[in-house]
TORGULUM-725241 format. One record per residue (C-alpha): residue in one letter; residue number from 1; chain; x, y, z. Coordinates in steps of 0.05 Angstrom, whole numbers, padded with zeros to 5 digits. Example, Ala and Ser with C-alpha at 12.3 -4.5 7.8 and 13.67 -1.06 7.14 Angstrom:
// residues 2
> a:1:A:00246:-00090:00156 $
> s:2:A:00273:-00021:00143 $
END
This chain:
// residues 210
> m:1:A:02752:02037:-00428 $
> t:2:A:02793:02037:-00493 $
> a:3:A:02859:02073:-00498 $
> f:4:A:02826:02124:-00545 $
> c:5:A:02772:02139:-00494 $
> q:6:A:02823:02144:-00439 $
> h:7:A:02864:02195:-00477 $
> s:8:A:02802:02234:-00498 $
> a:9:A:02779:02238:-00425 $
> w:10:A:02848:02262:-00403 $
> g:11:A:02849:02313:-00459 $
> a:12:A:02780:02339:-00439 $
> f:13:A:02806:02345:-00367 $
> l:14:A:02866:02387:-00390 $
> r:15:A:02822:02432:-00433 $
> a:16:A:02774:02444:-00376 $
> g:17:A:02833:02459:-00330 $
> q:18:A:02862:02508:-00380 $
> r:19:A:02796:02545:-00383 $
> i:20:A:02793:02557:-00309 $
> q:21:A:02867:02573:-00301 $
> g:22:A:02857:02639:-00336 $
> r:23:A:02797:02656:-00292 $
> f:24:A:02828:02649:-00224 $
> r:25:A:02834:02716:-00190 $
> p:26:A:02905:02730:-00166 $
> g:27:A:02916:02727:-00091 $
> a:28:A:02982:02763:-00098 $
> s:29:A:03015:02806:-00151 $
> g:30:A:03071:02783:-00196 $
> v:31:A:03049:02711:-00203 $
> r:32:A:03055:02686:-00275 $
> l:33:A:03006:02640:-00309 $
> l:34:A:03016:02565:-00310 $
> s:35:A:03072:02550:-00358 $
> d:36:A:03049:02526:-00426 $
> t:37:A:03108:02478:-00424 $
> v:38:A:03078:02441:-00364 $
> v:39:A:03011:02432:-00399 $
> a:40:A:03046:02413:-00464 $
> v:41:A:03084:02357:-00428 $
> a:42:A:03018:02333:-00398 $
> r:43:A:02987:02332:-00467 $
> r:44:A:03045:02293:-00497 $
> r:45:A:03040:02241:-00442 $
> q:46:A:02966:02230:-00457 $
> r:47:A:02984:02203:-00526 $
> r:48:A:03025:02147:-00496 $
> p:49:A:02988:02083:-00479 $
> s:50:A:02970:02080:-00406 $
> a:51:A:03004:02023:-00370 $
> q:52:A:02960:01976:-00330 $
> a:53:A:02969:01984:-00256 $
> a:54:A:03016:01930:-00229 $
> p:55:A:02994:01892:-00167 $
> e:56:A:03049:01924:-00125 $
> q:57:A:03032:01995:-00146 $
> r:58:A:03003:02041:-00094 $
> r:59:A:02932:02066:-00104 $
> y:60:A:02912:02137:-00086 $
> t:61:A:02857:02179:-00056 $
> i:62:A:02868:02251:-00079 $
> d:63:A:02841:02310:-00040 $
> a:64:A:02804:02366:-00077 $
> s:65:A:02860:02414:-00058 $
> v:66:A:02905:02379:-00109 $
> f:67:A:02855:02383:-00166 $
> v:68:A:02840:02456:-00153 $
> n:69:A:02914:02475:-00144 $
> a:70:A:02935:02440:-00208 $
> f:71:A:02907:02496:-00251 $
> n:72:A:02910:02555:-00204 $
> p:73:A:02970:02595:-00227 $
> h:74:A:02965:02641:-00166 $
> e:75:A:02979:02586:-00115 $
> e:76:A:03046:02555:-00100 $
> g:77:A:03055:02483:-00119 $
> h:78:A:03010:02482:-00180 $
> t:79:A:03065:02451:-00223 $
> e:80:A:03074:02394:-00173 $
> s:81:A:02999:02382:-00168 $
> l:82:A:02991:02376:-00244 $
> a:83:A:03053:02333:-00248 $
> a:84:A:03025:02285:-00196 $
> l:85:A:02958:02279:-00231 $
> t:86:A:02994:02269:-00298 $
> a:87:A:03041:02215:-00270 $
> i:88:A:02983:02177:-00239 $
> q:89:A:02941:02182:-00302 $
> e:90:A:03000:02162:-00346 $
> r:91:A:03010:02097:-00307 $
> g:92:A:02937:02079:-00303 $
> i:93:A:02938:02077:-00228 $
> p:94:A:02870:02072:-00193 $
> v:95:A:02846:02135:-00158 $
> i:96:A:02790:02125:-00107 $
> v:97:A:02757:02187:-00080 $
> p:98:A:02693:02206:-00043 $
> a:99:A:02637:02235:-00085 $
> l:100:A:02646:02296:-00041 $
> l:101:A:02705:02313:-00087 $
> l:102:A:02659:02341:-00141 $
> p:103:A:02622:02394:-00100 $
> e:104:A:02687:02413:-00066 $
> i:105:A:02720:02425:-00133 $
> v:106:A:02661:02466:-00159 $
> a:107:A:02656:02507:-00095 $
> a:108:A:02730:02524:-00093 $
> v:109:A:02738:02539:-00167 $
> a:110:A:02673:02579:-00173 $
> r:111:A:02689:02622:-00113 $
> a:112:A:02761:02635:-00135 $
> s:113:A:02746:02647:-00209 $
> d:114:A:02673:02672:-00210 $
> d:115:A:02662:02622:-00266 $
> g:116:A:02608:02573:-00245 $
> e:117:A:02601:02541:-00313 $
> g:118:A:02676:02530:-00319 $
> a:119:A:02677:02501:-00248 $
> l:120:A:02623:02451:-00266 $
> s:121:A:02657:02433:-00331 $
> y:122:A:02722:02419:-00294 $
> a:123:A:02688:02377:-00241 $
> n:124:A:02651:02337:-00294 $
> a:125:A:02716:02325:-00333 $
> t:126:A:02748:02302:-00268 $
> a:127:A:02692:02253:-00255 $
> r:128:A:02703:02223:-00325 $
> l:129:A:02777:02212:-00315 $
> p:130:A:02798:02140:-00330 $
> h:131:A:02817:02099:-00269 $
> l:132:A:02780:02148:-00222 $
> t:133:A:02725:02118:-00178 $
> l:134:A:02675:02160:-00139 $
> v:135:A:02653:02129:-00073 $
> a:136:A:02582:02146:-00049 $
> q:137:A:02572:02173:00021 $
> t:138:A:02535:02117:00055 $
> p:139:A:02511:02118:00127 $
> t:140:A:02566:02068:00144 $
> m:141:A:02620:02111:00113 $
> a:142:A:02592:02173:00147 $
> k:143:A:02595:02137:00215 $
> q:144:A:02667:02115:00202 $
> a:145:A:02687:02186:00182 $
> a:146:A:02654:02213:00245 $
> e:147:A:02693:02165:00288 $
> l:148:A:02758:02186:00254 $
> a:149:A:02740:02259:00263 $
> a:150:A:02729:02248:00337 $
> a:151:A:02791:02206:00348 $
> h:152:A:02840:02248:00308 $
> r:153:A:02807:02318:00310 $
> l:154:A:02799:02319:00235 $
> r:155:A:02755:02370:00200 $
> g:156:A:02690:02342:00173 $
> a:157:A:02709:02338:00099 $
> d:158:A:02779:02315:00116 $
> s:159:A:02753:02256:00156 $
> i:160:A:02713:02232:00095 $
> y:161:A:02776:02229:00051 $
> v:162:A:02814:02193:00107 $
> a:163:A:02756:02144:00116 $
> v:164:A:02756:02127:00041 $
> a:165:A:02832:02119:00041 $
> r:166:A:02829:02072:00101 $
> r:167:A:02771:02031:00071 $
> y:168:A:02806:02020:00005 $
> g:169:A:02878:02017:00028 $
> t:170:A:02900:02078:-00012 $
> a:171:A:02951:02133:00002 $
> l:172:A:02920:02202:00013 $
> v:173:A:02950:02257:-00030 $
> s:174:A:02935:02326:-00004 $
> r:175:A:02963:02397:-00001 $
> d:176:A:02930:02408:00067 $
> d:177:A:02983:02403:00121 $
> e:178:A:02933:02391:00177 $
> q:179:A:02896:02337:00138 $
> r:180:A:02962:02301:00124 $
> s:181:A:02991:02308:00194 $
> r:182:A:02928:02284:00229 $
> g:183:A:02908:02233:00176 $
> a:184:A:02978:02202:00179 $
> a:185:A:02957:02166:00243 $
> v:186:A:02909:02126:00201 $
> v:187:A:02935:02122:00129 $
> a:188:A:02996:02139:00088 $
> c:189:A:02994:02213:00070 $
> l:190:A:03034:02246:00015 $
> t:191:A:03042:02315:-00016 $
> p:192:A:03035:02320:-00092 $
> k:193:A:03111:02325:-00096 $
> d:194:A:03117:02261:-00054 $
> a:195:A:03068:02226:-00101 $
> v:196:A:03110:02244:-00162 $
> g:197:A:03172:02217:-00127 $
> d:198:A:03133:02155:-00106 $
> q:199:A:03116:02140:-00179 $
> v:200:A:03186:02155:-00205 $
> g:201:A:03217:02111:-00152 $
> s:202:A:03169:02054:-00163 $
> h:203:A:03186:02053:-00237 $
> a:204:A:03261:02064:-00233 $
> p:205:A:03303:02009:-00264 $
> k:206:A:03332:01962:-00212 $
> r:207:A:03407:01954:-00211 $
> p:208:A:03432:01883:-00221 $
> r:209:A:03462:01851:-00161 $
> r:210:A:03536:01837:-00163 $
END
């Protein structure tokens, strides 16, 4: 995928996210909309050439909770979720997720916003993100997820994300405390904030030895 196509796909993702952010119904009063500054920063970053993922860089499996939260102004942590997605996109780091991600995004967004068309548009834009790979649910993967669910008392959907992360050696990024705490017995688990710090730390200039 050319740099132009990569930037266009990221721009389409941001536009789809901005559409749904105004449709989410507030769960509590007094919550302001997602800051235009945050989205503006994400847009500026899309114009920069995406760096190729270095061999030592960590790869990620990102739970649907992060994608939904990134543009939901009525949930805490939406700034960190968008920042994590932006940092990973900016650096061209591979994201490997189960195909289940798409219906999970649509279901959560449509139910919270009452905008089915916007939910589908956002999920489709997510599927077209550069560096994102959707993994089909094969019988083998389903069996592995079932075994993880039994061994670690994971919820059904959670076990699928953990199974994908284990299969491909990725770190699981999620806002779900239970998914992270139980999945940590199998794979590295991070919050969106942790993922941002992970990227900043991995690209910090090294101090010369004295």
